[in-house]
Residue frames relative to the residue before (quaternion, step in Angstrom):
aa qw qx qy qz dx dy dz
M 1.0000 0.0000 0.0000 0.0000 0.00 0.00 0.00
S 0.2818 -0.7768 0.5396 0.1612 3.56 -0.76 1.03
R 0.5006 -0.6541 0.4926 0.2807 3.48 -1.21 0.66
R 0.5157 -0.6416 0.4787 0.3052 3.60 -1.01 0.89
D 0.4663 -0.6642 0.4952 0.3101 3.59 -0.93 0.87
K 0.6597 -0.5704 0.3346 0.3571 3.56 -1.16 0.70
I 0.6514 0.5173 -0.3368 0.4412 3.61 0.89 -0.83
N 0.6982 0.4499 -0.2804 0.4811 3.60 0.83 -0.91
Y 0.5564 0.5810 -0.3821 0.4548 3.58 1.17 -0.51
Y 0.7019 0.4424 -0.2677 0.4899 3.59 0.85 -0.95
L 0.6306 0.5166 -0.3364 0.4714 3.59 1.04 -0.68
D 0.6011 0.5441 -0.3510 0.4683 3.61 1.10 -0.66
I 0.6453 0.5033 -0.3164 0.4797 3.58 1.02 -0.79
A 0.6358 0.5146 -0.3276 0.4730 3.61 0.95 -0.85
D 0.6365 0.5233 -0.3220 0.4662 3.58 1.03 -0.80
A 0.6414 0.5057 -0.3212 0.4793 3.60 0.99 -0.79
V 0.6286 0.5289 -0.3295 0.4654 3.60 0.99 -0.81
S 0.6224 0.5756 -0.3395 0.4075 3.60 1.00 -0.81
Q 0.5916 0.6049 -0.3644 0.3891 3.60 1.13 -0.55
R 0.6048 0.5352 -0.3541 0.4716 3.60 1.31 -0.17
S 0.4498 0.7179 -0.4372 0.3019 3.59 1.25 -0.24
T 0.2528 -0.7836 0.5554 0.1165 3.53 -1.11 0.76
C 0.4116 0.6948 -0.4738 0.3512 3.59 1.27 0.33
L 0.4006 -0.7250 0.5128 0.2257 3.56 -1.04 0.76
R 0.6628 0.4874 -0.2992 0.4833 3.60 1.30 -0.13
K 0.8203 -0.0357 0.0995 0.5621 3.56 0.68 -1.13
K 0.2427 -0.7364 0.6141 0.1475 3.52 -1.18 0.70
Y 0.0044 0.7942 -0.6062 0.0404 3.57 -0.64 1.15
G 0.0617 -0.7585 0.6471 0.0455 3.50 -1.21 0.69
A 0.0760 -0.7873 0.6117 0.0166 3.55 -1.06 0.81
I 0.0264 -0.7613 0.6460 0.0495 3.53 -1.16 0.64
I 0.2651 -0.7266 0.6130 0.1614 3.53 -1.18 0.68
V 0.0525 -0.8027 0.5933 -0.0295 3.53 -0.81 1.11
K 0.0449 0.7739 -0.6305 0.0398 3.54 -1.00 0.89
N 0.8429 0.0117 -0.0586 0.5347 3.55 -0.91 0.98
D 0.6662 -0.5431 0.2824 0.4260 3.56 0.99 0.97
E 0.6062 0.5006 -0.3689 0.4959 3.58 1.16 0.64
I 0.4009 -0.6950 0.5385 0.2575 3.57 -0.90 0.90
I 0.2815 -0.7806 0.5453 0.1190 3.54 -0.68 1.20
S 0.7815 -0.1805 0.1486 0.5785 3.58 0.92 -0.92
T 0.2497 -0.7349 0.6079 0.1672 3.52 -1.36 0.23
G 0.0098 -0.7912 0.6109 0.0265 3.55 -1.26 0.35
Y 0.0637 -0.7693 0.6344 0.0404 3.53 -1.20 0.60
V 0.6245 -0.5483 0.4041 0.3822 3.57 -1.28 0.32
G 0.3260 0.7337 -0.5530 0.2228 3.57 -0.85 0.98
A 0.6283 -0.5376 0.4090 0.3860 3.54 -1.27 0.44
P 0.6297 -0.5157 0.4052 0.4165 3.59 -1.19 0.41
R 0.6630 -0.5235 0.3580 0.3978 3.56 -1.14 0.67
G 0.8097 0.2654 -0.2202 0.4749 3.53 -0.96 0.94
R 0.6609 0.4711 -0.3153 0.4918 3.60 1.22 -0.29
R 0.5647 -0.5996 0.4471 0.3488 3.54 -1.21 0.51
N 0.4072 -0.7040 0.5400 0.2167 3.53 -1.10 0.86
C 0.6517 -0.4952 0.3972 0.4151 3.55 -1.29 0.31
T 0.6283 0.5276 -0.3446 0.4562 3.59 1.02 -0.71
D 0.6285 0.5104 -0.3330 0.4833 3.62 1.14 -0.58
E 0.6884 0.4836 -0.2634 0.4721 3.56 1.02 -0.89
G 0.3225 -0.7724 0.4844 0.2546 3.57 1.14 -0.66
V 0.7416 0.3046 -0.2068 0.5608 3.56 1.24 0.28
C 0.2604 -0.7191 0.6237 0.1614 3.52 -1.20 0.71
R 0.4282 -0.7259 0.4782 0.2470 3.57 -0.56 1.14
R 0.6640 0.5013 -0.3108 0.4596 3.60 0.92 -0.86
E 0.6330 0.5222 -0.3192 0.4740 3.57 1.05 -0.78
R 0.6607 0.5221 -0.3000 0.4482 3.55 0.91 -0.98
L 0.7214 0.4220 -0.2350 0.4963 3.59 1.07 -0.76
G 0.4580 -0.7095 0.4274 0.3229 3.59 1.29 -0.06
V 0.3004 0.7655 -0.5131 0.2462 3.57 1.13 0.63
P 0.4063 -0.7303 0.4926 0.2429 3.63 -0.72 1.02
R 0.6744 -0.4716 0.3972 0.4062 3.52 -1.34 0.38
G 0.8160 0.2798 -0.2125 0.4591 3.54 -1.04 0.85
E 0.7091 0.4218 -0.2556 0.5039 3.59 1.25 0.05
R 0.8815 0.1528 -0.0948 0.4367 3.53 -1.35 0.51
Y 0.1162 0.8335 -0.5299 0.1050 3.58 0.90 0.92
E 0.5455 0.6203 -0.4059 0.3910 3.59 1.18 -0.36
L 0.6235 0.5345 -0.3379 0.4597 3.60 1.23 -0.31
C 0.5843 0.6116 -0.3515 0.4013 3.58 1.27 -0.33
R 0.4617 -0.6849 0.4990 0.2621 3.58 -1.07 0.77
S 0.6992 0.5508 -0.2477 0.3826 3.55 1.14 -0.68
V 0.3523 -0.6250 0.6447 0.2639 3.45 -1.48 0.27
H 0.4698 -0.7043 0.4563 0.2741 3.59 -0.83 0.97
A 0.6694 -0.5240 0.3640 0.3806 3.54 -1.26 0.56
E 0.6464 0.5268 -0.3233 0.4473 3.59 0.92 -0.90
A 0.6680 0.5001 -0.2957 0.4650 3.56 0.92 -0.96
N 0.6609 0.5059 -0.3138 0.4569 3.60 0.91 -0.84
A 0.6366 0.5079 -0.3352 0.4737 3.61 1.01 -0.71
I 0.6644 0.4962 -0.3050 0.4684 3.60 0.95 -0.84
I 0.6249 0.5464 -0.3313 0.4484 3.59 0.99 -0.85
S 0.7246 0.4528 -0.2353 0.4631 3.58 1.03 -0.83
A 0.6885 0.4528 -0.2744 0.4957 3.60 1.25 0.00
A 0.4610 -0.6274 0.5401 0.3197 3.54 -1.24 0.44
R 0.5695 -0.6134 0.4121 0.3601 3.60 -0.96 0.79
R 0.6235 0.5562 -0.3524 0.4215 3.60 0.96 -0.78
D 0.6706 0.4753 -0.2910 0.4896 3.59 1.17 -0.55
C 0.6481 0.5249 -0.3141 0.4536 3.59 1.19 -0.49
I 0.5760 0.6056 -0.3892 0.3873 3.59 1.08 -0.65
G 0.8284 0.1378 -0.1491 0.5220 3.54 -0.63 1.20
A 0.5174 0.6632 -0.4005 0.3635 3.58 1.28 0.05
T 0.3678 -0.6760 0.5886 0.2474 3.52 -1.43 0.12
M 0.2043 -0.7450 0.6205 0.1349 3.55 -1.08 0.80
Y 0.1823 -0.7522 0.6270 0.0884 3.55 -1.00 0.93
L 0.0665 -0.8241 0.5614 -0.0371 3.56 -0.78 1.09
S 0.0173 0.7853 -0.6176 0.0399 3.55 -0.91 0.98
G 0.0182 -0.8113 0.5840 -0.0191 3.56 -0.90 0.95
R 0.0935 -0.7856 0.6108 0.0302 3.53 -1.11 0.80
E 0.4950 -0.6218 0.5240 0.3060 3.52 -1.24 0.64
V 0.4512 -0.6761 0.5068 0.2872 3.58 -0.91 0.88
S 0.6244 0.6031 -0.3343 0.3669 3.60 0.98 -0.88
D 0.8472 0.0489 0.0036 0.5291 3.61 0.89 -0.85
G 0.5310 -0.6694 0.3864 0.3473 3.60 1.26 0.08
S 0.4784 0.6666 -0.4501 0.3524 3.60 1.24 0.05
Y 0.5861 -0.5577 0.4391 0.3907 3.56 -1.23 0.39
V 0.5298 -0.6097 0.4815 0.3402 3.57 -1.10 0.73
K 0.3738 -0.7304 0.5301 0.2140 3.57 -0.79 1.03
N 0.8475 0.0503 -0.0801 0.5222 3.55 -0.98 0.95
A 0.1388 0.8175 -0.5431 0.1318 3.57 1.02 0.80
S 0.1294 0.7588 -0.6326 0.0858 3.52 -1.17 0.68
S 0.5782 -0.5589 0.4542 0.3834 3.54 -1.26 0.24
C 0.4945 -0.6303 0.5041 0.3226 3.57 -1.14 0.65
A 0.7189 -0.4533 0.3083 0.4274 3.57 -1.29 0.27
M 0.6652 0.4957 -0.3137 0.4619 3.61 0.92 -0.84
C 0.6677 0.4883 -0.3114 0.4678 3.61 0.90 -0.84
K 0.5883 0.5543 -0.3692 0.4587 3.59 1.08 -0.66
R 0.6534 0.5107 -0.3119 0.4637 3.60 0.95 -0.86
L 0.6506 0.5109 -0.3142 0.4657 3.57 0.98 -0.84
I 0.6433 0.5247 -0.3116 0.4623 3.57 0.97 -0.90
I 0.6412 0.5172 -0.3195 0.4683 3.59 0.95 -0.89
N 0.7218 0.4490 -0.2630 0.4564 3.60 0.75 -1.00
A 0.6160 0.5414 -0.3518 0.4513 3.60 1.14 -0.52
G 0.4779 -0.6846 0.4322 0.3409 3.61 1.20 -0.41
I 0.3787 0.7083 -0.5003 0.3234 3.59 1.24 0.31
T 0.2927 -0.8109 0.4877 0.1373 3.59 -0.76 1.02
T 0.7966 0.1493 -0.0617 0.5825 3.60 1.13 -0.59
V 0.0961 -0.7472 0.6538 0.0702 3.55 -1.13 0.76
I 0.1247 -0.7833 0.6077 0.0408 3.55 -0.78 1.08
I 0.1180 -0.8238 0.5544 -0.0071 3.54 -0.60 1.24
R 0.3948 -0.7374 0.5068 0.2086 3.55 -0.78 1.07
D 0.2170 -0.7634 0.5981 0.1113 3.55 -1.05 0.91
D 0.7575 -0.1283 0.0847 0.6344 3.58 1.13 -0.71
D 0.7996 -0.3357 0.1878 0.4611 3.60 -1.26 -0.09
E 0.7993 0.2766 -0.1313 0.5171 3.61 1.08 -0.59
N 0.7519 0.4106 -0.1949 0.4776 3.59 1.12 -0.62
F 0.0068 -0.7924 0.6065 -0.0642 3.52 -1.14 0.77
R 0.3096 -0.7017 0.6034 0.2185 3.53 -1.38 0.17
A 0.2223 -0.7551 0.6019 0.1345 3.56 -1.06 0.77
I 0.1807 -0.7832 0.5916 0.0633 3.54 -0.77 1.12
D 0.2502 -0.7155 0.6330 0.1574 3.56 -0.84 1.02
V 0.3913 -0.7724 0.4468 0.2251 3.58 -0.23 1.28
E 0.6620 0.5087 -0.3138 0.4522 3.60 0.86 -0.90
E 0.7223 0.4544 -0.2551 0.4546 3.59 0.79 -1.01
E 0.8036 0.3520 -0.1601 0.4524 3.58 0.80 -1.03
W 0.7938 0.3062 -0.1632 0.4995 3.62 1.03 -0.63
V 0.6896 0.4130 -0.2919 0.5183 3.60 1.19 -0.31
K 0.7402 0.3929 -0.2336 0.4932 3.59 0.60 -1.09
N 0.7336 0.3085 -0.1840 0.5768 3.58 1.08 -0.74
D 0.0038 -0.8605 0.5071 -0.0486 3.56 0.64 1.23
D 0.2050 -0.8243 0.5197 0.0915 3.58 -0.14 1.31
S 0.5593 0.6052 -0.4026 0.3986 3.61 1.20 -0.09
L 0.6647 0.4695 -0.2982 0.4988 3.59 1.28 -0.11
G 0.2076 0.8456 -0.4689 0.1480 3.56 1.14 0.67
D 0.6598 -0.5284 0.3850 0.3704 3.52 -1.30 0.41
E 0.5694 0.6233 -0.3879 0.3698 3.60 1.10 -0.55
L 0.6379 0.5206 -0.3320 0.4602 3.58 1.21 -0.34
G 0.4557 -0.7207 0.4217 0.3085 3.56 1.26 -0.19
Y 0.4769 0.6680 -0.4495 0.3526 3.61 1.14 0.45
């Protein structure tokens, strides 16, 4: 029996964390790891004390036909990445790696081309996290160098804004 590689081990934990998600569309789990120690975890859910989408039985974005990646201000939930960052001290996030796993609620498959939204990218940058590893399937993943891909290649300054 072979031992699970470390990256997939942490992604397996992020996937387990995602099972606490209360979103009716997607289940995401995130963990922050530094020096081989789990600093914090986070999953998708409404702010503390507020009702979750699973409690309401309806997703406002789904009901309005809002496509993936748009109009997050209509969502009741806090994203997994944000919840993991909220639960960690910044000094522990500086130089850390975030592991992210997402699944479709409809069929349990991994979210295709999963990535952090623009707001979560900003939070990750400011938290000092240097790498984000995103699960594609049970064995495969992508590693994002935050400085190279999200800071130097700042997609928030796109031509669509007319600047």
